[in-house]
A tleap script that builds the chain and sets N, CA, C and O, in Angstrom:
source leaprc.protein.ff14SB
mol = sequence {
  NMET ALA LEU ARG HIE LEU ALA ALA ARG TYR
  ARG ALA LEU SER ALA GLU ILE ASP ALA ALA
  TYR ASN GLN LEU LYS GLY LEU ILE GLU GLN
  ALA ARG PRO GLU LEU LEU ALA ILE GLN GLY
  VAL GLY VAL GLU THR ALA ALA GLN LEU LEU
  ALA THR CYS GLY ASP ASN PRO ASP ARG LEU
  ARG SER GLU GLY SER PHE ALA ALA LEU CYS
  GLY VAL SER PRO VAL PRO ALA SER SER GLY
  LYS THR ARG ARG HIE ARG LEU ASN HIE SER
  GLY ASP ARG GLN ALA ASN ARG ALA LEU TYR
  VAL ILE VAL LEU SER ARG MET SER CYS ASP
  PRO SER THR ARG SER TYR VAL GLU ARG ARG
  THR THR ASP GLY LEU SER LYS GLU ARG SER
  SER ALA CVAL
}
set mol.1.N position { 87.329 -20.991 57.801 }
set mol.1.CA position { 87.154 -19.982 58.840 }
set mol.1.C position { 87.091 -18.582 58.222 }
set mol.1.O position { 86.254 -17.762 58.600 }
set mol.2.N position { 87.985 -18.323 57.272 }
set mol.2.CA position { 88.013 -17.010 56.627 }
set mol.2.C position { 86.731 -16.763 55.836 }
set mol.2.O position { 86.189 -15.658 55.867 }
set mol.3.N position { 86.245 -17.778 55.130 }
set mol.3.CA position { 85.008 -17.625 54.369 }
set mol.3.C position { 83.816 -17.400 55.293 }
set mol.3.O position { 82.925 -16.615 54.971 }
set mol.4.N position { 83.790 -18.063 56.409 }
set mol.4.CA position { 82.715 -17.870 57.376 }
set mol.4.C position { 82.727 -16.429 57.900 }
set mol.4.O position { 81.678 -15.803 58.050 }
set mol.5.N position { 83.914 -15.923 58.172 }
set mol.5.CA position { 84.055 -14.550 58.642 }
set mol.5.C position { 83.604 -13.555 57.564 }
set mol.5.O position { 82.917 -12.582 57.874 }
set mol.6.N position { 83.982 -13.789 56.315 }
set mol.6.CA position { 83.568 -12.918 55.219 }
set mol.6.C position { 82.055 -12.954 55.011 }
set mol.6.O position { 81.439 -11.919 54.758 }
set mol.7.N position { 81.457 -14.137 55.116 }
set mol.7.CA position { 80.015 -14.262 54.943 }
set mol.7.C position { 79.277 -13.517 56.056 }
set mol.7.O position { 78.269 -12.859 55.800 }
set mol.8.N position { 79.770 -13.616 57.274 }
set mol.8.CA position { 79.143 -12.900 58.383 }
set mol.8.C position { 79.276 -11.396 58.182 }
set mol.8.O position { 78.329 -10.651 58.434 }
set mol.9.N position { 80.420 -10.951 57.740 }
set mol.9.CA position { 80.637 -9.521 57.474 }
set mol.9.C position { 79.733 -9.045 56.335 }
set mol.9.O position { 79.193 -7.941 56.398 }
set mol.10.N position { 79.567 -9.856 55.309 }
set mol.10.CA position { 78.693 -9.530 54.184 }
set mol.10.C position { 77.246 -9.373 54.663 }
set mol.10.O position { 76.565 -8.417 54.291 }
set mol.11.N position { 76.787 -10.306 55.483 }
set mol.11.CA position { 75.420 -10.224 56.002 }
set mol.11.C position { 75.230 -8.979 56.862 }
set mol.11.O position { 74.201 -8.310 56.772 }
set mol.12.N position { 76.215 -8.670 57.691 }
set mol.12.CA position { 76.116 -7.486 58.559 }
set mol.12.C position { 76.083 -6.202 57.724 }
set mol.12.O position { 75.285 -5.305 57.995 }
set mol.13.N position { 76.946 -6.115 56.716 }
set mol.13.CA position { 76.964 -4.930 55.863 }
set mol.13.C position { 75.685 -4.810 55.045 }
set mol.13.O position { 75.180 -3.704 54.854 }
set mol.14.N position { 75.157 -5.924 54.561 }
set mol.14.CA position { 73.904 -5.906 53.802 }
set mol.14.C position { 72.753 -5.411 54.678 }
set mol.14.O position { 71.916 -4.631 54.224 }
set mol.15.N position { 72.712 -5.861 55.921 }
set mol.15.CA position { 71.673 -5.404 56.842 }
set mol.15.C position { 71.831 -3.910 57.133 }
set mol.15.O position { 70.836 -3.194 57.240 }
set mol.16.N position { 73.058 -3.442 57.262 }
set mol.16.CA position { 73.311 -2.018 57.498 }
set mol.16.C position { 72.891 -1.175 56.289 }
set mol.16.O position { 72.304 -0.104 56.446 }
set mol.17.N position { 73.191 -1.658 55.105 }
set mol.17.CA position { 72.797 -0.953 53.878 }
set mol.17.C position { 71.278 -0.892 53.767 }
set mol.17.O position { 70.725 0.153 53.425 }
set mol.18.N position { 70.600 -1.995 54.052 }
set mol.18.CA position { 69.139 -2.013 53.992 }
set mol.18.C position { 68.521 -1.049 54.996 }
set mol.18.O position { 67.542 -0.370 54.686 }
set mol.19.N position { 69.083 -0.986 56.190 }
set mol.19.CA position { 68.572 -0.068 57.211 }
set mol.19.C position { 68.759 1.382 56.775 }
set mol.19.O position { 67.853 2.200 56.935 }
set mol.20.N position { 69.922 1.703 56.229 }
set mol.20.CA position { 70.176 3.066 55.755 }
set mol.20.C position { 69.255 3.418 54.593 }
set mol.20.O position { 68.753 4.539 54.517 }
set mol.21.N position { 69.031 2.475 53.696 }
set mol.21.CA position { 68.147 2.684 52.551 }
set mol.21.C position { 66.725 2.975 53.026 }
set mol.21.O position { 66.088 3.914 52.550 }
set mol.22.N position { 66.233 2.173 53.963 }
set mol.22.CA position { 64.878 2.370 54.471 }
set mol.22.C position { 64.749 3.693 55.213 }
set mol.22.O position { 63.718 4.360 55.119 }
set mol.23.N position { 65.786 4.077 55.950 }
set mol.23.CA position { 65.767 5.359 56.647 }
set mol.23.C position { 65.743 6.514 55.637 }
set mol.23.O position { 64.990 7.473 55.806 }
set mol.24.N position { 66.559 6.419 54.602 }
set mol.24.CA position { 66.593 7.442 53.563 }
set mol.24.C position { 65.258 7.535 52.838 }
set mol.24.O position { 64.778 8.631 52.551 }
set mol.25.N position { 64.661 6.391 52.543 }
set mol.25.CA position { 63.360 6.367 51.883 }
set mol.25.C position { 62.302 7.035 52.756 }
set mol.25.O position { 61.463 7.781 52.252 }
set mol.26.N position { 62.337 6.772 54.057 }
set mol.26.CA position { 61.395 7.408 54.976 }
set mol.26.C position { 61.561 8.917 55.021 }
set mol.26.O position { 60.575 9.652 55.066 }
set mol.27.N position { 62.806 9.382 55.008 }
set mol.27.CA position { 63.062 10.821 55.017 }
set mol.27.C position { 62.567 11.486 53.730 }
set mol.27.O position { 62.018 12.587 53.767 }
set mol.28.N position { 62.761 10.815 52.600 }
set mol.28.CA position { 62.289 11.360 51.327 }
set mol.28.C position { 60.768 11.393 51.293 }
set mol.28.O position { 60.179 12.373 50.837 }
set mol.29.N position { 60.125 10.325 51.775 }
set mol.29.CA position { 58.665 10.290 51.812 }
set mol.29.C position { 58.109 11.367 52.737 }
set mol.29.O position { 57.009 11.873 52.515 }
set mol.30.N position { 58.858 11.711 53.760 }
set mol.30.CA position { 58.440 12.765 54.669 }
set mol.30.C position { 58.622 14.148 54.034 }
set mol.30.O position { 57.762 15.017 54.181 }
set mol.31.N position { 59.732 14.350 53.335 }
set mol.31.CA position { 60.039 15.667 52.763 }
set mol.31.C position { 59.286 15.912 51.457 }
set mol.31.O position { 58.615 16.935 51.318 }
set mol.32.N position { 59.384 15.004 50.512 }
set mol.32.CA position { 58.776 15.159 49.182 }
set mol.32.C position { 58.231 13.814 48.688 }
set mol.32.O position { 58.886 13.157 47.880 }
set mol.33.N position { 57.060 13.392 49.149 }
set mol.33.CA position { 56.527 12.086 48.730 }
set mol.33.C position { 56.211 12.022 47.240 }
set mol.33.O position { 56.249 10.944 46.648 }
set mol.34.N position { 55.897 13.175 46.621 }
set mol.34.CA position { 55.554 13.174 45.198 }
set mol.34.C position { 56.755 12.886 44.312 }
set mol.34.O position { 56.590 12.500 43.155 }
set mol.35.N position { 57.958 13.068 44.836 }
set mol.35.CA position { 59.170 12.831 44.052 }
set mol.35.C position { 59.338 11.352 43.728 }
set mol.35.O position { 59.727 10.997 42.615 }
set mol.36.N position { 59.046 10.496 44.693 }
set mol.36.CA position { 59.178 9.055 44.461 }
set mol.36.C position { 58.061 8.507 43.578 }
set mol.36.O position { 58.177 7.406 43.039 }
set mol.37.N position { 56.981 9.271 43.428 }
set mol.37.CA position { 55.875 8.828 42.577 }
set mol.37.C position { 56.184 9.022 41.095 }
set mol.37.O position { 55.509 8.439 40.246 }
set mol.38.N position { 57.185 9.825 40.774 }
set mol.38.CA position { 57.549 10.069 39.376 }
set mol.38.C position { 58.249 8.827 38.828 }
set mol.38.O position { 59.157 8.282 39.455 }
set mol.39.N position { 57.817 8.398 37.666 }
set mol.39.CA position { 58.415 7.211 37.061 }
set mol.39.C position { 59.877 7.483 36.709 }
set mol.39.O position { 60.197 8.492 36.079 }
set mol.40.N position { 60.752 6.578 37.120 }
set mol.40.CA position { 62.174 6.716 36.833 }
set mol.40.C position { 62.962 7.305 37.986 }
set mol.40.O position { 64.192 7.321 37.947 }
set mol.41.N position { 62.277 7.791 39.013 }
set mol.41.CA position { 62.956 8.382 40.160 }
set mol.41.C position { 62.962 7.373 41.298 }
set mol.41.O position { 61.912 6.966 41.795 }
set mol.42.N position { 64.157 6.979 41.697 }
set mol.42.CA position { 64.315 6.057 42.810 }
set mol.42.C position { 64.785 6.789 44.055 }
set mol.42.O position { 64.898 8.015 44.070 }
set mol.43.N position { 65.052 6.031 45.077 }
set mol.43.CA position { 65.451 6.610 46.354 }
set mol.43.C position { 66.777 7.345 46.236 }
set mol.43.O position { 66.915 8.454 46.753 }
set mol.44.N position { 67.757 6.744 45.563 }
set mol.44.CA position { 69.073 7.376 45.466 }
set mol.44.C position { 69.031 8.657 44.647 }
set mol.44.O position { 69.632 9.662 45.029 }
set mol.45.N position { 68.322 8.625 43.523 }
set mol.45.CA position { 68.260 9.822 42.682 }
set mol.45.C position { 67.456 10.929 43.359 }
set mol.45.O position { 67.820 12.102 43.277 }
set mol.46.N position { 66.368 10.558 44.027 }
set mol.46.CA position { 65.577 11.552 44.744 }
set mol.46.C position { 66.391 12.178 45.865 }
set mol.46.O position { 66.334 13.390 46.074 }
set mol.47.N position { 67.145 11.364 46.585 }
set mol.47.CA position { 67.972 11.884 47.675 }
set mol.47.C position { 69.023 12.846 47.139 }
set mol.47.O position { 69.286 13.879 47.755 }
set mol.48.N position { 69.625 12.523 46.003 }
set mol.48.CA position { 70.632 13.401 45.439 }
set mol.48.C position { 70.029 14.726 44.990 }
set mol.48.O position { 70.617 15.782 45.227 }
set mol.49.N position { 68.875 14.688 44.349 }
set mol.49.CA position { 68.237 15.925 43.913 }
set mol.49.C position { 67.803 16.780 45.099 }
set mol.49.O position { 67.926 18.004 45.059 }
set mol.50.N position { 67.299 16.147 46.148 }
set mol.50.CA position { 66.922 16.896 47.343 }
set mol.50.C position { 68.145 17.493 48.032 }
set mol.50.O position { 68.091 18.613 48.541 }
set mol.51.N position { 69.235 16.752 48.049 }
set mol.51.CA position { 70.463 17.276 48.656 }
set mol.51.C position { 70.990 18.470 47.858 }
set mol.51.O position { 71.450 19.454 48.438 }
set mol.52.N position { 70.922 18.382 46.557 }
set mol.52.CA position { 71.372 19.491 45.711 }
set mol.52.C position { 70.499 20.720 45.922 }
set mol.52.O position { 71.006 21.834 46.054 }
set mol.53.N position { 69.195 20.516 45.955 }
set mol.53.CA position { 68.281 21.651 46.171 }
set mol.53.C position { 68.432 22.217 47.577 }
set mol.53.O position { 68.365 23.431 47.767 }
set mol.54.N position { 68.633 21.360 48.551 }
set mol.54.CA position { 68.759 21.813 49.928 }
set mol.54.C position { 70.025 22.590 50.185 }
set mol.54.O position { 70.045 23.475 51.040 }
set mol.55.N position { 71.089 22.276 49.459 }
set mol.55.CA position { 72.345 22.997 49.630 }
set mol.55.C position { 72.317 24.376 48.989 }
set mol.55.O position { 73.125 25.237 49.338 }
set mol.56.N position { 71.401 24.594 48.060 }
set mol.56.CA position { 71.383 25.841 47.285 }
set mol.56.C position { 69.979 26.430 47.167 }
set mol.56.O position { 69.543 26.697 46.047 }
set mol.57.N position { 69.254 26.645 48.254 }
set mol.57.CA position { 67.868 27.113 48.116 }
set mol.57.C position { 67.759 28.527 47.548 }
set mol.57.O position { 66.764 28.856 46.903 }
set mol.58.N position { 68.764 29.361 47.778 }
set mol.58.CA position { 68.701 30.727 47.278 }
set mol.58.C position { 68.937 30.811 45.773 }
set mol.58.O position { 68.587 31.817 45.155 }
set mol.59.N position { 69.522 29.778 45.172 }
set mol.59.CA position { 69.808 29.787 43.738 }
set mol.59.C position { 68.661 29.250 42.903 }
set mol.59.O position { 68.694 29.370 41.678 }
set mol.60.N position { 67.651 28.666 43.520 }
set mol.60.CA position { 66.560 28.031 42.777 }
set mol.60.C position { 65.376 28.984 42.647 }
set mol.60.O position { 64.539 29.081 43.545 }
set mol.61.N position { 65.319 29.674 41.533 }
set mol.61.CA position { 64.218 30.602 41.276 }
set mol.61.C position { 63.313 30.101 40.156 }
set mol.61.O position { 62.159 30.521 40.062 }
set mol.62.N position { 63.814 29.215 39.312 }
set mol.62.CA position { 63.034 28.717 38.178 }
set mol.62.C position { 63.599 27.369 37.743 }
set mol.62.O position { 64.594 26.890 38.288 }
set mol.63.N position { 62.940 26.761 36.741 }
set mol.63.CA position { 63.453 25.505 36.181 }
set mol.63.C position { 64.811 25.722 35.531 }
set mol.63.O position { 65.678 24.849 35.575 }
set mol.64.N position { 64.990 26.897 34.925 }
set mol.64.CA position { 66.268 27.209 34.286 }
set mol.64.C position { 67.405 27.294 35.288 }
set mol.64.O position { 68.515 26.843 35.007 }
set mol.65.N position { 67.140 27.869 36.456 }
set mol.65.CA position { 68.193 27.948 37.469 }
set mol.65.C position { 68.515 26.560 38.021 }
set mol.65.O position { 69.667 26.273 38.348 }
set mol.66.N position { 67.494 25.693 38.126 }
set mol.66.CA position { 67.751 24.315 38.559 }
set mol.66.C position { 68.577 23.580 37.512 }
set mol.66.O position { 69.489 22.827 37.852 }
set mol.67.N position { 68.259 23.798 36.236 }
set mol.67.CA position { 69.030 23.169 35.157 }
set mol.67.C position { 70.477 23.638 35.183 }
set mol.67.O position { 71.389 22.836 34.980 }
set mol.68.N position { 70.698 24.916 35.428 }
set mol.68.CA position { 72.068 25.433 35.513 }
set mol.68.C position { 72.788 24.858 36.726 }
set mol.68.O position { 73.978 24.553 36.661 }
set mol.69.N position { 72.068 24.713 37.826 }
set mol.69.CA position { 72.658 24.146 39.037 }
set mol.69.C position { 73.095 22.700 38.821 }
set mol.69.O position { 74.104 22.254 39.369 }
set mol.70.N position { 72.324 21.979 38.019 }
set mol.70.CA position { 72.644 20.573 37.737 }
set mol.70.C position { 73.583 20.412 36.545 }
set mol.70.O position { 74.032 19.299 36.270 }
set mol.71.N position { 73.884 21.472 35.848 }
set mol.71.CA position { 74.788 21.403 34.709 }
set mol.71.C position { 74.152 20.859 33.454 }
set mol.71.O position { 74.826 20.205 32.658 }
set mol.72.N position { 72.863 21.112 33.254 }
set mol.72.CA position { 72.184 20.624 32.056 }
set mol.72.C position { 71.528 21.756 31.270 }
set mol.72.O position { 70.691 21.497 30.405 }
set mol.73.N position { 71.889 22.995 31.552 }
set mol.73.CA position { 71.300 24.124 30.838 }
set mol.73.C position { 72.079 24.402 29.559 }
set mol.73.O position { 73.285 24.161 29.503 }
set mol.74.N position { 71.397 24.910 28.527 }
set mol.74.CA position { 72.100 25.238 27.289 }
set mol.74.C position { 72.908 26.522 27.433 }
set mol.74.O position { 72.470 27.481 28.067 }
set mol.75.N position { 74.082 26.522 26.838 }
set mol.75.CA position { 74.965 27.684 26.835 }
set mol.75.C position { 75.258 28.009 25.376 }
set mol.75.O position { 75.571 27.108 24.598 }
set mol.76.N position { 75.162 29.288 24.989 }
set mol.76.CA position { 75.464 29.628 23.591 }
set mol.76.C position { 76.903 29.245 23.223 }
set mol.76.O position { 77.840 29.522 23.972 }
set mol.77.N position { 77.059 28.616 22.080 }
set mol.77.CA position { 78.380 28.233 21.574 }
set mol.77.C position { 78.468 28.623 20.109 }
set mol.77.O position { 78.967 27.862 19.280 }
set mol.78.N position { 77.986 29.795 19.805 }
set mol.78.CA position { 77.903 30.252 18.419 }
set mol.78.C position { 79.216 30.855 17.963 }
set mol.78.O position { 79.969 31.424 18.753 }
set mol.79.N position { 79.472 30.721 16.684 }
set mol.79.CA position { 80.683 31.293 16.112 }
set mol.79.C position { 80.415 32.650 15.470 }
set mol.79.O position { 81.356 33.344 15.085 }
set mol.80.N position { 79.185 33.028 15.351 }
set mol.80.CA position { 78.822 34.279 14.703 }
set mol.80.C position { 77.921 34.041 13.513 }
set mol.80.O position { 76.931 34.749 13.332 }
set mol.81.N position { 78.253 33.043 12.689 }
set mol.81.CA position { 77.428 32.738 11.521 }
set mol.81.C position { 76.282 31.794 11.879 }
set mol.81.O position { 75.176 31.925 11.354 }
set mol.82.N position { 76.544 30.862 12.756 }
set mol.82.CA position { 75.519 29.896 13.125 }
set mol.82.C position { 75.145 30.094 14.585 }
set mol.82.O position { 75.937 30.575 15.395 }
set mol.83.N position { 73.911 29.708 14.895 }
set mol.83.CA position { 73.462 29.763 16.277 }
set mol.83.C position { 73.324 28.342 16.773 }
set mol.83.O position { 72.506 27.578 16.260 }
set mol.84.N position { 74.108 27.985 17.755 }
set mol.84.CA position { 74.022 26.656 18.338 }
set mol.84.C position { 74.303 26.764 19.829 }
set mol.84.O position { 74.781 27.786 20.324 }
set mol.85.N position { 73.994 25.685 20.523 }
set mol.85.CA position { 74.185 25.642 21.971 }
set mol.85.C position { 74.882 24.352 22.357 }
set mol.85.O position { 74.834 23.360 21.630 }
set mol.86.N position { 75.514 24.381 23.484 }
set mol.86.CA position { 76.093 23.188 24.091 }
set mol.86.C position { 75.593 23.125 25.521 }
set mol.86.O position { 75.039 24.097 26.036 }
set mol.87.N position { 75.788 21.979 26.164 }
set mol.87.CA position { 75.369 21.861 27.557 }
set mol.87.C position { 76.366 22.546 28.475 }
set mol.87.O position { 77.576 22.503 28.256 }
set mol.88.N position { 75.832 23.171 29.493 }
set mol.88.CA position { 76.649 23.788 30.525 }
set mol.88.C position { 77.229 22.670 31.389 }
set mol.88.O position { 76.480 21.945 32.044 }
set mol.89.N position { 78.535 22.525 31.398 }
set mol.89.CA position { 79.151 21.415 32.127 }
set mol.89.C position { 79.545 21.780 33.548 }
set mol.89.O position { 80.102 20.949 34.266 }
set mol.90.N position { 79.266 23.009 33.967 }
set mol.90.CA position { 79.517 23.338 35.365 }
set mol.90.C position { 78.266 22.975 36.156 }
set mol.90.O position { 77.196 22.796 35.576 }
set mol.91.N position { 78.388 22.868 37.426 }
set mol.91.CA position { 77.243 22.512 38.262 }
set mol.91.C position { 77.533 21.262 39.054 }
set mol.91.O position { 78.650 20.744 39.043 }
set mol.92.N position { 76.536 20.793 39.729 }
set mol.92.CA position { 76.651 19.620 40.592 }
set mol.92.C position { 76.680 18.357 39.733 }
set mol.92.O position { 75.684 17.995 39.107 }
set mol.93.N position { 77.815 17.706 39.714 }
set mol.93.CA position { 77.979 16.527 38.856 }
set mol.93.C position { 77.114 15.355 39.309 }
set mol.93.O position { 76.642 14.575 38.482 }
set mol.94.N position { 76.904 15.228 40.611 }
set mol.94.CA position { 76.070 14.131 41.105 }
set mol.94.C position { 74.596 14.365 40.784 }
set mol.94.O position { 73.868 13.413 40.502 }
set mol.95.N position { 74.149 15.618 40.824 }
set mol.95.CA position { 72.774 15.924 40.419 }
set mol.95.C position { 72.613 15.684 38.918 }
set mol.95.O position { 71.576 15.196 38.469 }
set mol.96.N position { 73.637 16.027 38.151 }
set mol.96.CA position { 73.636 15.766 36.720 }
set mol.96.C position { 73.502 14.271 36.466 }
set mol.96.O position { 72.729 13.852 35.604 }
set mol.97.N position { 74.247 13.473 37.210 }
set mol.97.CA position { 74.173 12.015 37.075 }
set mol.97.C position { 72.789 11.505 37.456 }
set mol.97.O position { 72.262 10.608 36.798 }
set mol.98.N position { 72.191 12.065 38.510 }
set mol.98.CA position { 70.850 11.641 38.923 }
set mol.98.C position { 69.837 11.911 37.816 }
set mol.98.O position { 68.984 11.070 37.535 }
set mol.99.N position { 69.928 13.077 37.189 }
set mol.99.CA position { 69.026 13.378 36.075 }
set mol.99.C position { 69.260 12.437 34.899 }
set mol.99.O position { 68.315 12.019 34.230 }
set mol.100.N position { 70.527 12.107 34.652 }
set mol.100.CA position { 70.870 11.193 33.564 }
set mol.100.C position { 70.270 9.808 33.821 }
set mol.100.O position { 69.748 9.178 32.901 }
set mol.101.N position { 70.341 9.341 35.050 }
set mol.101.CA position { 69.772 8.036 35.403 }
set mol.101.C position { 68.260 8.057 35.215 }
set mol.101.O position { 67.680 7.084 34.732 }
set mol.102.N position { 67.626 9.152 35.591 }
set mol.102.CA position { 66.176 9.271 35.412 }
set mol.102.C position { 65.817 9.239 33.927 }
set mol.102.O position { 64.869 8.563 33.528 }
set mol.103.N position { 66.576 9.970 33.115 }
set mol.103.CA position { 66.305 10.001 31.671 }
set mol.103.C position { 66.483 8.616 31.061 }
set mol.103.O position { 65.648 8.178 30.270 }
set mol.104.N position { 67.559 7.923 31.419 }
set mol.104.CA position { 67.771 6.574 30.877 }
set mol.104.C position { 66.659 5.625 31.284 }
set mol.104.O position { 66.201 4.813 30.480 }
set mol.105.N position { 66.231 5.725 32.518 }
set mol.105.CA position { 65.152 4.864 32.996 }
set mol.105.C position { 63.861 5.159 32.252 }
set mol.105.O position { 63.157 4.237 31.838 }
set mol.106.N position { 63.548 6.417 32.080 }
set mol.106.CA position { 62.318 6.790 31.391 }
set mol.106.C position { 62.374 6.444 29.907 }
set mol.106.O position { 61.355 6.087 29.316 }
set mol.107.N position { 63.554 6.544 29.302 }
set mol.107.CA position { 63.686 6.178 27.889 }
set mol.107.C position { 63.460 4.691 27.669 }
set mol.107.O position { 63.072 4.278 26.577 }
set mol.108.N position { 63.700 3.888 28.692 }
set mol.108.CA position { 63.531 2.450 28.520 }
set mol.108.C position { 62.133 1.966 28.873 }
set mol.108.O position { 61.710 0.925 28.371 }
set mol.109.N position { 61.393 2.693 29.728 }
set mol.109.CA position { 60.119 2.120 30.172 }
set mol.109.C position { 58.923 3.061 30.129 }
set mol.109.O position { 57.798 2.593 30.305 }
set mol.110.N position { 59.099 4.346 29.909 }
set mol.110.CA position { 57.975 5.275 29.895 }
set mol.110.C position { 57.508 5.502 28.457 }
set mol.110.O position { 58.290 5.967 27.627 }
set mol.111.N position { 56.253 5.183 28.147 }
set mol.111.CA position { 55.780 5.314 26.760 }
set mol.111.C position { 55.832 6.739 26.221 }
set mol.111.O position { 56.171 6.938 25.055 }
set mol.112.N position { 55.503 7.735 27.041 }
set mol.112.CA position { 55.519 9.112 26.531 }
set mol.112.C position { 56.948 9.568 26.233 }
set mol.112.O position { 57.181 10.270 25.250 }
set mol.113.N position { 57.893 9.178 27.067 }
set mol.113.CA position { 59.290 9.536 26.812 }
set mol.113.C position { 59.812 8.804 25.584 }
set mol.113.O position { 60.555 9.370 24.782 }
set mol.114.N position { 59.422 7.551 25.443 }
set mol.114.CA position { 59.849 6.784 24.260 }
set mol.114.C position { 59.327 7.426 22.977 }
set mol.114.O position { 60.063 7.541 21.996 }
set mol.115.N position { 58.060 7.844 22.980 }
set mol.115.CA position { 57.510 8.459 21.768 }
set mol.115.C position { 58.181 9.802 21.501 }
set mol.115.O position { 58.393 10.166 20.344 }
set mol.116.N position { 58.519 10.547 22.560 }
set mol.116.CA position { 59.223 11.820 22.388 }
set mol.116.C position { 60.594 11.596 21.758 }
set mol.116.O position { 60.967 12.289 20.812 }
set mol.117.N position { 61.338 10.634 22.279 }
set mol.117.CA position { 62.671 10.349 21.731 }
set mol.117.C position { 62.564 9.844 20.302 }
set mol.117.O position { 63.382 10.204 19.456 }
set mol.118.N position { 61.572 9.019 20.024 }
set mol.118.CA position { 61.378 8.520 18.655 }
set mol.118.C position { 61.054 9.663 17.702 }
set mol.118.O position { 61.575 9.713 16.588 }
set mol.119.N position { 60.200 10.577 18.135 }
set mol.119.CA position { 59.847 11.729 17.299 }
set mol.119.C position { 61.055 12.615 17.050 }
set mol.119.O position { 61.271 13.062 15.924 }
set mol.120.N position { 61.845 12.876 18.081 }
set mol.120.CA position { 63.018 13.729 17.924 }
set mol.120.C position { 64.090 13.029 17.081 }
set mol.120.O position { 64.833 13.692 16.358 }
set mol.121.N position { 64.175 11.716 17.168 }
set mol.121.CA position { 65.133 10.974 16.361 }
set mol.121.C position { 64.744 11.036 14.887 }
set mol.121.O position { 65.614 11.160 14.025 }
set mol.122.N position { 63.447 10.952 14.587 }
set mol.122.CA position { 63.012 11.073 13.189 }
set mol.122.C position { 63.196 12.495 12.679 }
set mol.122.O position { 63.270 12.708 11.469 }
set mol.123.N position { 63.271 13.476 13.582 }
set mol.123.CA position { 63.559 14.860 13.183 }
set mol.123.C position { 65.021 15.056 12.832 }
set mol.123.O position { 65.411 16.128 12.368 }
set mol.124.N position { 65.840 14.023 13.051 }
set mol.124.CA position { 67.244 14.109 12.681 }
set mol.124.C position { 68.191 14.322 13.848 }
set mol.124.O position { 69.385 14.533 13.640 }
set mol.125.N position { 67.688 14.272 15.059 }
set mol.125.CA position { 68.550 14.445 16.226 }
set mol.125.C position { 68.958 13.083 16.771 }
set mol.125.O position { 68.220 12.107 16.638 }
set mol.126.N position { 70.128 13.023 17.381 }
set mol.126.CA position { 70.570 11.782 18.000 }
set mol.126.C position { 69.843 11.596 19.322 }
set mol.126.O position { 69.184 12.517 19.804 }
set mol.127.N position { 69.959 10.409 19.913 }
set mol.127.CA position { 69.314 10.157 21.198 }
set mol.127.C position { 69.871 11.080 22.268 }
set mol.127.O position { 69.120 11.569 23.111 }
set mol.128.N position { 71.179 11.328 22.248 }
set mol.128.CA position { 71.780 12.197 23.245 }
set mol.128.C position { 71.219 13.605 23.107 }
set mol.128.O position { 70.913 14.254 24.108 }
set mol.129.N position { 71.084 14.072 21.888 }
set mol.129.CA position { 70.611 15.428 21.632 }
set mol.129.C position { 69.134 15.548 21.965 }
set mol.129.O position { 68.708 16.566 22.511 }
set mol.130.N position { 68.339 14.519 21.645 }
set mol.130.CA position { 66.909 14.621 21.888 }
set mol.130.C position { 66.596 14.468 23.363 }
set mol.130.O position { 65.606 15.036 23.825 }
set mol.131.N position { 67.389 13.730 24.125 }
set mol.131.CA position { 67.107 13.601 25.549 }
set mol.131.C position { 67.601 14.822 26.310 }
set mol.131.O position { 67.158 15.063 27.433 }
set mol.132.N position { 68.502 15.593 25.728 }
set mol.132.CA position { 69.014 16.779 26.402 }
set mol.132.C position { 68.104 17.966 26.189 }
set mol.132.O position { 68.182 18.942 26.934 }
set mol.133.N position { 67.240 17.905 25.188 }
set mol.133.CA position { 66.380 19.041 24.858 }
set mol.133.C position { 65.173 19.043 25.735 }
set mol.133.O position { 64.323 19.924 25.613 }
savepdb mol mol.pdb
quit
């Protein structure tokens, strides 16, 4: 009896999740259909990026401001003798995660991204460093 109840609850929740997913996909296709056409961008990542941009429209003036908003912009971390940068860790952590998921997806299946990472790796940079640049 308990297993039957759990199975029914599982089916109901799965149907609810599918309905919400389809509704979200429809809203994204209505707002920014070109976003889902980008390789590596799924419904969840597109929704997160749109939510981040929608919450902060006055802060988005350039790609650099979007990078700072997502916490992926370079910040000077120089000691005086050397010039180096680190990633800005402030910003929207969920948007940062969405960008990270897109990068991982593209590194595994997009030929141009793979060749870029391979080229940067042969230049002496690690995968983390080359995907952040």
